N, C-alpha and C positions, 0 to 999 in steps of 0.2 A: 307417671309422676316425675317431675324434674327433681334434680338434686336439691335445688333451693326449696322446693315445695316439701320435700321429704324432711329437710332440716327444720323447716318451720313447724312441721307436724310434730317432730320429736321435741322441739322447743316448747310447744304449747303444753305437752304432757309433763316434761321434766322440769321446766323453769320454776314453778312454785315449790316443788319438792326440794330442788337443789337450793333455792333461796332459804327455805326453812331449815334445811340441814346445816348450811353454812352459817346462818345466823346463830344457831345454837353453839357452834364451835367458835365463831369469831366474836360473839357478843357485841356485834356492831351491825345494825340493820343496813346502814348506808354502804359500808364496805362490802357486805355480802351481796347486795344488789349490784354493785359496780363490778365485782369480779365475776358474777354470773353473766352479766352482759358481755364482759371480756371473753368468756368461754364461748358464748354464742357467736361472737364475731370471729373467733378462731375457727369454729366449726364451719362458718360460711367461707372462710379462706381455704381450708384444707380438705373438707369432705368432698367437694365436687371433684377434686383430682385424685384423692386417696381412697374414696369410697366411704360409706357410712360404717363406723366401727361395729363389731359384733355386739358390743354392749355400749350403746351411746351414752347412757346415764353415767356409767363408770368413767368414760372418756371425759365428759363434761365436768364431772366432779373433780377428776384429777387436775384438769386444766385450771378450773376455778380455784381450787385449793392452792395450786402452785402460784397462781397470780396473787393470791392473798399473802402467801409466804414472801413473795418478792416485794410486795408493797410494805409489809412489816419490816423486812430486812432493811429496805432503803430508809424507812423512817427512823429506825434505830441508829443507822450509820450517820444520818443527817443530824440527829439530836440525841447524843448519848445520855442526856438527862432523863430520857423517857424509859425509866426502869420498868414500868408496867408493860410497855410495849415489848420489851425484851422478854419478859416473863410470858406474855401472850404468844410471842413467836415460838418460844421453846415448847410451850404446851401444844400449840397447833402442830408443830413438827412431830411431836410424840403421838398426837391424836390422828394423824393422817391415815394410817392403816385402818383405824376404827371407823373413820368417816366413810371410806370405801366399803368396808364390811357392812355398814349400815344400809347400803343400797337395797339389800334384800329384806330389810326389816320393815315393819309397819311404820309409815311416816305420818299417819294421820295426827298423832299427838303433836309432832313438830309443826304441822300446818296450823293446827288450832292455836298453839303457843304463838306462832307468828302473827295470826290475826289479833290475838289479845294483846300482843306487844305493840303492834301497829295502832291499836285502838286505845292505847294508854291515855288516861285523862290529862296528862301533861301536854298533850297535843290538842289544838282546837279541832272541833268535829270535822271540818272540811279537810284538814290535813290528814287526819286518821284515815278517812275513806280513800283519799287519793293515793296515799302510800300503800295501803293494803291492796287496792285494785291493781296498782303497778306491780307489786311483788307477788301477789297470789293469783290474780287474774291474768297477769301477763299483758294487761291492756296498755296500749300506747297512750302518750299524752293527748293526742287528738280524740281518741276513743273515750278517755276519762272526761275530757272537756265536754263531749256530747252528752255523756251521762248526767253531768251536773249543770248543763246549759250555761257554761262559762267559757271564757277565753282560754286558749291553749297556754298562753304565757302565765295565766293565773294558776293553772294546774301545775305547771313546771315549778313555779315558785313555791307552791304548797309542798311538793314532794321534797325539794331541796331543804326547805326549812324544817320539815318533819324529821328527816334523817339527821340533820344537825342537832335538833333538840333532843332526840333520843340518845344520840352519842354523848352530848354534853351532860345530860342528866344521868347517864350510866344506868339506864333502865334494864332490869334483868329480863332475860329471855326465859319466862316461866309462866305457868298457868296460874292466874290469880285465884284466890279462894274467897268464900264468904261474901261480905258486902262489896269488896273490891271487884269480884267477878260480876256481881249484879250491876254495879255501876257501869261496867264496860259492855254489858250484854247488848244493849240497844245499838251501840256502834258496830258491834260484831255482826248482828243481824242485818244491819244496813249494808255492810260490805258484802255479805253472802248474797243478799238480794240483788245488789248491783252487778255482781259477777254473773248471777243467773240471768239477769235481764240482758246483759251483753251477749250471752249465748243464745237467748230465746229469739232475739232479732239482732243480728250483728250490726253494729253501727257503720261498719265499713268492710270492704273486701268482696270476694266473689260469691261467698256462701251466705244464704239467708239465716241458717241455723249454725251455731257452734256447739255441737253436742258435747264436746270435751269440757267446755266451761260449765254448761248446765249440769253435767254429770259430777264435776268436781264440787260445784256449789251444793248439789243435793247430798253428796257424801258428807261434806262438812256440816251441813244442816242436820243430818241424821245423827252424826256423832255429837253435835252440840245438844240435840234433844235428849240423847242418852245421858249427857253430863248434867243437864238441868231439866229433868222430866216433868217438873211441876210448873214450868214457865209456859203459859198459854200462847204467847206470841211466837216462841220458838216452834212449838207444835204447829201453829198456824202457818208459819213460813214454810215448814217442811211439807205440810198438806198442800199449800199453794203450788210449790214446785212439782210435787208428784202429780197433781191434777193437770198442771200445764204440760208436763212431759208426756203424760198419757196420750196427748194428741199428736205427738211428733210423727207417728207413722202416717198421718194424713195431712200434715202441714206443708209438705213439698211433694211435687210430682216426680216422675221417674228421672227427670233430668235436673232436678233441684230447684225448679221454679216454685214460688209460693202458691199455696192453695188457701184461700181465705176461709174463715171459719164457717160461713154459711154454705160453702161449696164442699166441705170436707165429707169424705166417706166415713161415717161414724163407726162402721164395722171394723175399721182399721185402728180405732182407738184401743189403747191398752187397758182393758177392763180390770186387770189385777192391780194396776197402779191407781186406777180410779177408786177401787174399793179401799185400797190402803190410804189414799188421800182423804176419803170421806171418813174413815175410821179415825184418822189423826185429827181431823177437824172436829169431830164429835168429842174427842178427848179434850181438845183445847177449849171448846165451848162449855164443857162441864166444869172447867176450872175457874171461870169468871163470868159474871153476868153482863159485863161490858166488853164486847169484842174490840180488840185493837186493830190497827191498820192491816197487819198481815192476815189476821183472821177474817177481816172484812173482804180482802181480796180473795182469800180462799173460798169464802162463801159465794162470791161472784163466779169463781171457777167451778164451784160445785153446781151452780144453776145450769151451766153449760153441760157439765158431765151427766146430769140427771135427765137432760132432754134427749128423748129417743131420736128426734129429728130437729132440724133447725126451727121448724114451725112450732115445735112444742116448747121452745125456750121461754122461760118466765122473765120477760124483759121488764115488767113492772117491779118485780123483786130486785132485779139487777140495778135498775134505776134508783131504787130506795137504798140499796147498799152503797152505791156510788155517792149518794147524797150524804150518807153517814160517814163515808170515807173522806169526803170533802170537808167535813167538820172535824174529824179526828186528825187528819194529816193533809191540810190544804196545800195544793200545789197546782201550777198550770197544767201539768200532765194529767192529774186527776180530773181537772175540769174538762179537758179535751175528751177523756174517756166518758165522763158523765154526759157530755153532749151526744156521744154515740148512743149510749143507753137510753137517754131521753128521746132521741130520734126514733129508736126502735120501739119504745114503749108508748110514746104519745104522738108520734108523727114527726117527720123531718123538720117541719117548721119550728117545733119546740126545740129541737137540737140546734138549729141554726141560730136561735136567739142566744144560746149559751156560747156558741162558737164566736159569734160576732162580738160578744163582750170581751173576747180575748185578743182581738185583732191588734191591739196596741201593746200587748204584753211583751216586754223586751226579751224575756227569757225564751220566747218561742220564735223570735224573728229569724233565727238562722237554722231552724229545724223544719223538716218536711211534715211534721205531724198535723199542724193546724190546717194548711192548705189541703192535705189529704182528706181529712174529715170533712172540711167545708165542701170540697169537691163532691164527696159522696152524698152529702145532704142535698146539695144543689141538684145533683143528678136525679135523686129520688123525687125532687120537686118539679122535675121536667125542665129545669133551667140549664140546658145542655151546653150552651156556649160558655156560660160562666163556669160550669163544672170542668170543662176541658181546660180552661185557662188555669184553674186551680191545680188540676192534676199536672199540667206542664210546669207550674211553679214548684210544686212539690218534688217533681222529678229532678229539677235543677238543684234542689237542696239535699236530696237523698244521698247518703254516703255509700250505701250498700248497692252493689251492682244489680242484684236480683230485684230489689225493691224498686230501683230506678226504672228497670225494664217494665215492671208491672204497672207503674204509674204512667209511663209513656204509652203503654197499650191502652190504659183507661182514658188517657187524653185523646186517643184516636177514636175510641168508641163512646166514652162517657157513660158506660153502663153503671147501673146502681149495684152496689155490693157492700159487704161489711167484712171487717177483719175478724 
């Protein structure tokens, strides 16, 4: 592993923890995010020559905290009227030993507080999710743009405005209670879900899976479920993540290439996670007669988990769940997945009808999803030349290197398969 790769690996693990820890001390989400970025840049400059410190988290925390102190000092000197900043500076200097000591403490509470802070109702929904993904998921602006199917410039503006709004409103870094917590819960679940999705199929980079993001999302989801154990959608999201992660042992081959769902060795699935996910889904379904979007997705994952072999999969039930999901939470992505399920349940021609209705959908024009599914359906119909053309188009749009290679291979052979 190169020094840069090692630094990036440390960064993926420590960035959300450090952002949460410093937001608590600084009471300023924007400043915390900026000094954490400064610490990462300092690591890129110094660690390749000096070596990675024995305790990278402590090093990053010290550098980030010192950068924050420097910024506060400069601000106080420039404008002596900022009495509150001077008070903040003095408090932070006193707290610095405690911040470093907190490295060995449980940080899950800080991470949850940061999610709830970023999801404050003072922010529009799109700004909440973008800011939380940046700070908690460590996602880049292009990755967030892919998640929301919007322009990078739009995401950048959302993040800047969100940080400014939180700072100007003086939002407290704390865990809300009662009705206020319930009001933010939907946004918090969305953020955890998006972090998990980025790990499940990375939008860019050399790896198809980012198990660090999936693991962090699952930990946060479980802690949130413990905080609100009677919320069925929270239980549904945790069940969805557990059932999805249960397949990780079979989703890539020995060299990291993707293995599609129908080709996976199901003996390599994690059956303890499957049992846990199914139990959680049953608890969620017992709490409400009307399943929400996360429960519906967990029900789809459960259909795959219960199938002993690919041939045993209940695609008719899956197609029905996707139909319900399209009504509960309509989106182009849901429609693409509904086309896959309809193709498996009722024949590829039926799936192609759904896909072709999406060909002018502007939110899908820059993603590889639509041509990938269309290519798969065309291949199953024996229209190989058209299928290869779609796979080539999809490969040109794919940001992930492993997925691009898979699509190019399918463009060469045009074989039918399913994700």
